[in-house]
C-alpha positions in Angstrom: -0.2 0.0 0.3 1.3 3.1 -0.8 2.0 6.1 1.8 0.1 8.9 1.4 0.7 12.5 3.2 -2.5 13.8 5.3 -2.5 17.2 2.9 -2.5 14.5 -0.2 -5.1 12.4 1.1 -7.6 15.1 1.2 -6.3 17.0 -1.6 -7.1 13.6 -3.5 -11.0 14.2 -2.4 -11.5 17.7 -3.1 -13.7 18.2 -6.0 -13.0 21.0 -9.0 -15.7 22.5 -10.4 -14.4 24.4 -13.9 -16.4 27.2 -14.7 -17.9 28.4 -12.1 -19.4 30.6 -10.7 -18.2 32.3 -13.4 -15.9 31.0 -16.7 -12.2 31.0 -15.8 -12.6 29.5 -11.8 -11.9 26.5 -11.1 -14.3 26.0 -8.1 -12.5 24.0 -5.2 -15.7 22.5 -3.8 -14.6 20.2 -0.5 -18.3 19.1 0.4 -16.9 16.1 -0.7 -14.6 16.3 2.2 -17.4 15.9 4.7 -19.8 13.2 2.8 -17.6 10.3 3.6 -16.8 9.7 7.6 -13.4 8.5 6.6 -12.4 11.5 5.3 -14.3 14.2 7.5 -12.9 12.2 10.8 -9.2 12.9 8.7 -9.9 16.2 7.9 -10.9 17.5 11.6 -7.9 15.2 13.3 -5.8 17.5 11.0 -6.9 20.6 13.0 -7.3 19.0 16.6 -3.8 17.2 16.2 -2.3 20.6 15.5 -4.0 22.7 18.5 -4.3 19.9 21.0 -0.5 21.3 21.7 -0.9 22.5 24.8 1.2 25.8 23.4 -1.7 26.2 20.2 -4.4 25.1 22.6 -7.6 28.0 22.1 -9.8 29.0 24.4 -12.4 29.7 21.9 -12.8 28.2 18.1 -14.5 30.9 15.4 -15.9 29.9 13.1 -16.8 31.7 9.5 -20.0 31.6 7.4 -20.7 29.5 6.8 -18.6 26.4 6.2 -16.2 27.7 8.7 -18.9 26.4 10.9 -18.7 23.1 10.2 -15.1 23.0 11.1 -15.2 24.9 14.0 -17.6 23.4 15.5 -16.4 19.8 15.2 -12.9 21.2 16.3 -14.3 23.1 19.1 -16.1 20.5 20.5 -13.1 18.0 20.0 -11.0 20.3 22.1 -13.1 21.1 24.1 -13.5 24.7 24.4 -16.5 27.0 22.6 -17.4 28.0 20.0 -18.7 31.3 18.2 -19.5 32.2 15.3 -19.3 34.9 12.6 -22.3 34.9 10.5 -23.6 37.1 7.7 -24.6 40.6 8.4 -28.5 40.2 10.1 -28.4 36.7 10.7 -27.7 37.5 14.9 -30.4 37.7 17.3 -28.2 39.9 20.0 -26.1 43.3 19.9 -23.4 42.7 17.8 -20.5 44.5 16.3 -19.2 44.5 12.6 -16.7 44.8 9.8 -17.7 45.1 6.4 -14.8 43.9 3.6 -14.5 44.6 0.1 -15.0 41.8 -2.5 -14.0 41.3 -5.8 -17.7 43.5 -6.8 -19.1 45.2 -3.6 -18.8 44.8 -0.1 -20.1 42.3 2.5 -20.2 42.6 6.2 -19.9 40.2 9.0 -20.9 40.5 12.7 -20.4 39.0 16.3 -22.0 39.0 18.4 -20.8 41.9 21.8 -20.7 38.8 24.2 -19.2 35.7 22.1 -15.0 36.7 23.5 -13.1 38.2 26.2 -10.7 40.6 26.3 -7.9 38.0 26.3 -9.1 35.1 24.9 -7.4 32.6 22.6 -8.9 32.1 19.4 -8.4 29.7 16.4 -10.6 31.3 12.9 -11.3 28.8 11.1 -13.0 28.5 7.4 -12.7 26.7 4.4 -10.8 28.5 2.2 -8.5 31.6 1.9 -8.7 33.0 -1.8 -8.5 37.1 -1.0 -8.9 37.2 3.0 -11.3 39.8 3.0 -13.6 36.9 5.0 -11.0 36.2 7.9 -9.6 39.9 7.9 -13.4 41.3 9.1 -13.2 38.0 11.0 -10.2 38.9 12.7 -10.8 42.3 13.3 -14.3 41.5 14.8 -12.6 39.9 17.6 -9.4 41.7 18.1 -12.2 45.0 18.3 -14.1 42.7 21.4 -10.2 41.9 22.5 -9.4 38.7 22.3 -6.3 37.5 20.9 -6.5 35.6 17.1 -4.0 32.8 17.6 -3.9 31.9 14.1 -6.2 31.4 11.3 -6.6 27.8 9.6 -8.6 27.1 6.6 -8.7 23.1 4.5 -7.6 24.9 1.5 -5.5 28.3 1.0 -5.2 29.9 -2.9 -2.0 32.0 -2.8 -2.1 33.7 -6.3 -5.0 35.2 -5.1 -3.0 36.6 -2.6 -5.3 36.6 0.6 -2.6 34.1 2.5 -0.1 36.9 2.0 -2.4 39.9 2.9 -3.4 37.9 6.0 0.3 37.2 7.1 1.1 40.4 6.8 -1.3 41.8 9.2 0.7 39.7 12.0 -1.9 36.8 11.6 -0.3 33.1 11.3 -1.9 30.7 8.8 -2.8 26.6 9.4 -4.0 25.1 5.8 -4.1 22.4 4.7 -4.0 21.7 0.9 -2.5 24.3 -1.1 -4.1 25.2 -5.0 -1.1 27.3 -7.0 -3.9 29.3 -9.4 -7.4 29.9 -9.2 
């Protein structure tokens, strides 16, 4: 039996959908990672094993709307820490702080409950993919506005050619990603 790295194993289960949502885009679909129990477990374990280390252990996991909720909630559960959602504007029922960021065409706003984290909390910020980095940067700013320390940003996929991971690292955010695709 041939040995595979976790990264290669996960990469083999990510579906590439050409020309979606627009011509020329190679969409990296992570849903197949979630469909097969063994693959889903390997994915979650790759994050959990990293953050079980006492020096890397967060106080809270924050997940970005929407696929970051899937990963973040399971990782938080496995680490026995709390989970907080960072949602699209208008979805949270309590008092919120908000951050607007630029998209390729237009802008978007994300929100976080004002009591989601406490000053000094070490937060792991997680999403499925880093493209331009706008969503993760907005989440980082929200958490920091409430006094938390974003210890690391994590994602399954990095699309480095879109510049997001570079921009996030330049802002001082450490990143952990499992699969890198050159090109987009």
